[in-house]
N, C-alpha and C positions, 0 to 999 in steps of 0.2 A: 533569478532564469531556471530553470528546471528542465534538464538531462536525462535520456534512457539510456543508460552505458552501456543497453544488453542489444541494442537496435542491431541489427543487422550479424550479430551471435548466432551460428548454426552450432546451437547445443540447447540440451534439455536445462532451461533457465527458466526465470520472471522474470518478468520485467527491471529492472532498477533501475532509478529517480535520482540523481545528485540535483540536491536543490542548493543552488547557491548565491549568496547574499550574505545578511551583516552575521549567521548561523549556518556554513555550509553543512546538511547532513544526506545521509547518503540513507533511500526509503529502502528498504532490501538491499541483501548484497548478490541476488542470485546464485548459478549453481556452476560450475565447472565449463567455468571464461575465466582468463586474466584479472577478475573487477579493477581488480589493485593497482594495475599500469594502465587502465581505463579512466580510475579518478586521478589519478598522478600528474598525466599527460593533461588536467582540467583547472586542476587545486594540489596547490604546498598542502594546505590540513584541510583535517576533515574535523566535529566538535563534537558529533554523535551520529549513530545508525538506528534510526529508528527504523521498528517490523510492524510492517500491518500483521503478518502471522508469523507460524516455525512449521512447516511445510520444510519440508528440503528444497525444495527448488528456489525456496524464496532466501532458504537460511546457510546454503553449501556452502558461501564464501567468508561466513561470518569471523571463522577467526582467524583466515588470513588476512579480510579488515579490521580486524581489530588490533591485531598486531600491528600492523605496516603504519597505523595512524595513531596508535596508542588512544582509540578512542574507546569507549562504554554504548552497550548495546542496551535499547528501551521500547519496550512490549510491554503486552497486558499483565501474563505469565510470570512471573521469576522465577516459578520451579521450572521452567523451560530451561534446561541445559545451554547455559549461552546469551541466558536476559541479563541483563546487568542492574537494571533499572524497572520500577513497576510505572505505568501510562494510565493511571486511572479512565473510567469513562468520566466523561463529558470537561477532562481536564485541557488545560492550556498547552501546546507541542509550539516553539517557535522553526519553521522548519525557513532558513534561508531570511528574508527582511518581513514576512508575516506569520502572523499566528493563524494557527489550523486548531479547532478541536476534536479532542479525540473522540472517537464516539464506537463505542464493542459494539458490534454485531458477530457475534456468532451462528453458526450456521450451517458453512464449511468446514472452519474448525471453531473448538471456544473461546480460541484465545483471537479473533478474529477482531482487528482493529481498522476504520474508516476514519479518515483524516479529513476536514472540511475547512476553509478559510472563506465566509463571504464577501472581504475587503480582498483576496484576492481573487475571485470567483471561484477558486480548483478544488475539486477535491482527489484525496487519493482512494482509490477503491476497490484495493487490494485482488483478491478472487470473491470477490462476493457478488459485484454487477462487472455483466463487458459489455461493448461496443453492439450492436444491431437486437437490444431486448437478449441477449445469453447472459446465463449466471452460473456462478459455482456448482462447484459439484459437489454432492451432498451422499452419495458412496464410499466415499472413505473414515475411517475411523474418526469420530467425534461428530460428520457430518449428521445435520437433520435439516430435511425441508419446511418443515414449517414456523423452528425456527429461524430459517432463510430467509423465508419471507416474511417474516415479522420483522427482521433485519435490515429487509429492501426497505416494506414501509418506513423503518426508522429515518431511514439515510432520505427518503420524501420528504419527509415533516420539519428536514434541518436544513436539506438546499436549497438556493432559491433558481425558482424557473429560469431568469436566466442565468444562468450559474454559465459558464465561459468551457472550463477541459475538466475533463477526469482521465483521470490516471490510472487506466489498471492493470493486472497486475501479471494477463499475459495480452497479448493481441497488442493494435492501434490508441492511443490516446484519440479522443472522442473532446472536439474540438467543433463540430457545427453540432448545435442544440443537445449539448449530450444529456439535458435534464429527461429531452424522451425518449430518449435507450436507458436511462434508468426506470421510467413511468411503463416502457416497456418490458424487459426485465420483469416488473412486479409481476407484469400480467404474467408472462412466460410461462411465471414461475409458478405460479396455481392453476395452470393447466396442464404442466408437463406431469 
């Protein structure tokens, strides 16, 4: 099961997805709200924190989560403070009951990862792709529009056109024809 713990939070934060099942993990930790309490209300234990990328709004609560649940954080680049273990491009990572392939998708930030499970028909898109053709900003440090476009195209090559769910770093998850939203993001990124 996938729950957005930041839903309804009135603070500058990213979405925070608790994925429960055989391996309970947190995808991003958000910032500026008590995510430890939100996790504790739903599960007794976490096995890992998985990071889409390390912008402050996605990792502001990282140390609090690591301390409270005695877990390590996994991300693309262990040179970044707080990332304990590296996830390589195309490495398989278990989230809940399913295996996901990690896709290195820079353009918004150099250490950005998306996670896709064909079996679960789920994409965790981080800040690469959002609903209705929106896409990650490229005006911050490490942002690069041509690289972002390549990353969106790469995701399109991996995901199934019948994708059922796309969970994004901000805004609502997309459960109605998410593949079309990814296609539209690819088009809009080229035009903007």
